N, C-alpha and C positions, 0 to 999 in steps of 0.2 A: 703064590708067595707068601710066608708067612709075615704079618704087621703087628711089629713090636709097641706094645703098650707099657709106656715107663711106669706108670699109676699100678703094675701089676713086678713092674723088675725090681723098681725102690717101694717096695708098698710101704714099710715104714717111714719111708721121705712123705710120699702121695696118698697114699690112700691109709691115714692113720684112723684107730676108733677113740684113742685117750679124748677123754674135754676137759681132764686139769693137766698141770703142766707136769711134764716129763721129759729123762733125757735122753737125744739122738747126738751123734756123729754124723755128720753130713761132712760126705766128700767131695773135693774138688770137683768140678762140674762146668763144662762150658755153655755158654746164653749168647743167646742174641741180650740186646740191654738197647736202650734211649733212655735220656734223664729230660727231667725238664720238673716245674714247681707250680703247687697252687692247689685250686680244690679241682679233684677228678669228678667232681659230678658237674660242673661249669665250665672249666677250664677247657678251650677250643686244644690248646697243645696236649694237652691228654688224651683227645678223642682222638686227634690228627698221632701222635702216639700210638696207641694201642691199634691203629687202623694199618701203620705203617709193618706194627712189629708183625700182626699174623701175617701180613701181604710175604712178609719177607721169607716167616718160620713155616708157608703155606709150598712157596717157591722154592725153598733149597729140600721140603720135604716129596714133593713131587720130581724133581729133578734126579735127587736120590735116589726112587722108586725104577725112574726108565733108566741111569745114567749104571746106576751100582746091583739095582735088583737087591736094592733094602728097602723096605716100610717101614714107617711106625706110624705111629698116632702121636699126633702133636701134641705135644704136653703142655700142661695147664699154663696160664698167663699167672705171673708172677712180679711182686712190688718191692722193691725195698724202699722203704718210708724212713724221714727222719726231719728235723725242724730244732731251730736253732735255742729252742724252747723244750724240752720235751715236755712236758706242758702240754704242750696242744695237742699232743695226742689223748692225752685222757681228758681233754675238753673239748675234743673235736674241734680242735680249729684248722679250720682244714683249708685254708687261703693260705694259712703258713708252711703246711708239706714242701715235702721236696721230696719227689721219685723218682727213682731207676725199675721200670719194668721194664719186664723180658721172659723169655721162654728159653726154658733148658734144649740142648740139640745132642744127637747121638752122640758118642765122641769117634764116631769115623766122618763124620762132616770135619771138614778142618777150615781154619781161617780164609783160606784162598776157594776153599771149595761156594763157603757162604757168598765172600765178598764178590765172586761172578757170577752167580746168583743175585744175587741183590743188582748189580751196575744192571744184570739183562733186563729187570723188572723194565716194564715197557713205559717210555713217559706217558704214555696213557692216562695210565690209569691212575695218575693226576692223586699222586700222595705226598702231600708237602714235609713229611718227617721222613721219607726212606731215608735221606743223606744223611739225618742224625744216630742210625741204623747202627751199633759195631756190634761186631764178635768180641766175647770176653769170658777169660774164664774165672770163675767164683770159686771160695773154698772160707766155706765158714767151719768147720768142726765142731768143736764141744758147740749144740745149742739146746734150749727150752722149746718143747711144741707142744700145741693142743689142736685140737677138731674143737673150730667155732661151730657153735652149726645155730644161724638168725642173722639180723640185720647187722650190715657192717659197726652201725652208729650204735651195738650193744657191744662190740668189742672194748669198750673205754674201762667198764667195773675189773675184766681180766686182764687190761693190760696195768690197772691201776693197781690193783693187788699184786703182780709182776713187781713190779718195781717198787714199791713202797714195804710190800711184805715179804713176798718169797724169795725172792735175791738177796735184800739184808740177813733174814734169818739166816740162810745158807750162805753166807759170806759170798755171796757171786758177783760181778759186776760187770756190765756191757762190754760186747768184743765184737761188735758191729752194728748196725742197720738191722732194724724191725723191717721182720720178713711175712710176707702172709701170699698166701696161695691160693688160688680164686680155684675150684673144685666146679661151682655153678656158674651157670648163664644166667644174671642178670635181669635176661630179656625174657627168659623162660621161668625162672624159677620164683616162687614167690619168697617175697622178705624172710616170713618164718621158717625155709628152708633151707636156704643158702648154706652152703657149705665153705669155712673157711680155713686153711692153714695158716694159725700162729704161731711164728718163730722169733724166738730170740739168742743170737749166739752170745754166749758168756766165757767168762773165767774164773778163775774162785780168786780170790782175793787175797 
C-alpha cells in the first residue's frame, strides 16, 4: 500500500527552502482544529489540546488505512495565532496569545468520517480536550511565507520586519491570522535546529 506524504505532495507549502519572505497561494484545505488561549509553554489547555488533536489525527489515519485502503503520513502540527494587540507577537507576550492548533486532513476524509472516528476513541484514553476537536475547511489564499530555523523565541525580529517594513513597503494588509507549521519535534530537536514555517495571509491595500 502506497503511503502519501503531504510534505512532498505540497512541497511549496510544507517543505519550503526560502528563509526570506516569499508569496505563495494556499488552496482551501480541511483540518482538525481546536481553540484555546494562553502561553503554549505553560498552559495545560494547550498540552491537552495538542494531545487530543494528535490522538484524533492518528485514529483517522488508522481507520483510513483499514477501511479505505489509503494510507498517509500524518501532516505536521500547525497553529493559527492572534492577540488583541498584535505587539504581543513582536514582544513575545505569550500569556496574551489566542491559538487554534490544527492538523491538515486528506481530501478523502469527510467531516462525517472524522466525527465517527473521533466519537469511537475510547473514554479510557482520558483526553479532556477531545470533545473540542472539530473538522473545518480553511482557505488562506495569497500569503507570505518563509522557513525559520532556530528557537521559536527568535521568530520575533522576522515578524517585526514583516509587519513594520515589508508589508507597508509593498502596500500589503493583513488578511488572516499568523500561521505557523512545526516541521520539527521540539522534544527531540535542539532549539538551534528547529524548523518552523511562518505564514501570513495578506491582501493588496
